[in-house]
C-alpha positions in Angstrom: 56.9 113.7 98.2 57.7 117.0 100.0 60.5 117.9 97.5 58.3 117.2 94.5 55.4 119.4 95.5 55.8 121.4 98.7 59.3 122.5 99.5 62.3 123.1 97.2 65.7 122.4 98.8 68.9 122.3 96.7 69.7 118.9 98.0 67.8 116.0 99.5 68.5 112.5 100.7 65.9 109.8 100.9 66.6 106.5 102.7 64.5 103.5 101.7 62.4 105.7 99.4 58.9 105.3 98.1 57.6 106.6 94.8 54.0 106.5 96.0 51.9 108.1 98.7 50.4 105.3 100.8 47.3 104.6 102.8 47.8 105.3 106.5 48.7 102.2 108.5 45.4 100.5 109.5 44.7 100.5 113.2 41.4 98.6 113.2 38.5 97.5 111.0 37.2 101.0 110.5 40.6 102.2 109.0 40.6 99.1 106.8 37.1 99.7 105.5 37.5 103.5 105.2 41.2 104.0 104.4 42.8 107.5 104.6 46.0 108.8 103.2 49.1 108.7 105.4 49.6 112.4 104.4 47.3 115.5 104.3 47.8 119.0 103.0 45.4 121.8 104.0 43.3 119.3 105.9 42.7 117.2 102.8 44.1 113.7 102.1 46.9 113.6 99.5 46.0 111.0 96.8 47.2 107.6 97.9 47.6 103.9 97.1 45.1 101.8 99.0 46.4 98.6 100.6 45.2 95.4 99.0 45.0 92.2 101.0 44.6 88.4 100.4 45.4 85.4 102.5 49.0 85.3 101.6 49.5 89.0 102.3 47.8 88.6 105.7 50.1 85.7 106.5 53.1 87.7 105.4 52.0 90.6 107.6 51.8 88.3 110.6 55.4 87.4 110.0 56.5 91.1 109.7 56.9 90.9 105.9 55.0 93.8 104.4 56.6 94.0 100.9 54.0 91.7 99.3 51.2 94.0 100.5 52.9 97.0 98.9 53.6 95.2 95.6 50.1 93.9 95.3 48.7 97.3 96.1 50.9 98.9 93.4 49.8 96.3 90.9 46.1 97.0 91.6 46.4 100.8 92.1 44.0 102.8 90.1 44.9 106.2 91.5 47.6 107.6 89.2 47.8 110.8 91.3 49.4 108.7 94.1 52.6 108.4 92.2 55.1 111.0 93.5 56.3 113.3 90.7 60.0 113.2 91.6 60.9 114.5 88.1 59.6 117.9 89.4 62.5 118.2 91.9 65.3 120.2 90.4 67.9 119.8 93.2 70.4 117.0 93.8 68.8 113.9 95.2 70.3 110.8 96.7 68.1 107.7 97.0 69.4 104.9 99.3 67.6 101.6 99.1 68.1 98.3 101.0 68.6 95.2 98.9 66.5 93.3 101.4 63.7 95.7 102.5 60.9 93.7 104.2 58.7 96.7 104.6 58.3 97.9 101.0 60.2 97.4 97.7 62.5 100.4 98.2 65.0 99.1 95.6 62.3 98.7 92.9 60.7 102.1 93.8 64.1 103.8 93.8 64.9 102.4 90.4 61.6 103.7 89.1 62.3 107.2 90.5 65.8 107.2 89.0 64.4 106.4 85.6 61.7 109.1 85.8 64.0 111.9 87.1 66.8 113.8 85.5 70.5 113.4 85.9 70.4 115.0 89.3 69.2 111.8 90.9 71.6 109.2 92.2 70.2 105.9 93.4 72.3 103.5 95.4 71.2 100.0 96.5 73.0 99.0 99.6 73.7 95.3 100.5 71.7 95.7 103.7 68.6 94.2 105.2 65.9 96.2 106.8 64.0 99.4 106.4 65.9 101.6 108.7 69.7 101.4 108.2 71.2 104.7 109.2 73.2 103.0 111.9 75.2 101.1 109.2 78.6 102.5 108.1 77.8 101.8 104.4 74.8 104.1 104.3 76.8 106.8 106.2 79.7 106.6 103.7 77.3 106.9 100.8 75.6 110.0 102.4 79.0 111.7 103.1 80.3 110.9 99.6 77.2 112.4 98.1 77.4 115.5 100.2 81.2 115.9 99.4 80.5 115.6 95.7 77.5 118.0 95.8 79.3 120.5 98.0 83.1 120.1 97.4 84.1 123.1 99.4 82.1 122.4 102.5 83.3 121.4 106.0 82.3 117.8 105.2 84.7 117.6 102.3 87.6 118.5 104.5 88.1 115.2 106.2 84.7 114.0 107.4 84.2 110.2 107.5 81.7 107.7 108.8 82.8 106.1 112.1 
């Protein structure tokens, strides 16, 4: 979201990306009844997707499976402004998704961003589980390879590797 609207780096890397701005994580009944964005700018909520619940989703959440809530919320979303406009980013972008992400559908959202954006976007789905996978060698290798390709004369391209 930052690179599409607010900052303009030459290169960015997003791990388990989202193509939407989401409602903030509910902390109680009030935040469920009166949802707010997870992001603000100038003191104002950035347009967001509201979470949608049903009995299956609540059962999934109790078992630490949040993906169904995110997918149902996307399907019922009426706020078109919540979609991150990744096509506005003009730099080089690497999206790394987990094949089995139990938090949100990062692979599906990464695919959507890759289709919307120009040729400067590279989306890789890693055969990893989880929502935070920077400790895995596979993700480190992908990041280093991307940076070496993007900046072939940098210090990284002169022998850096993932250990």
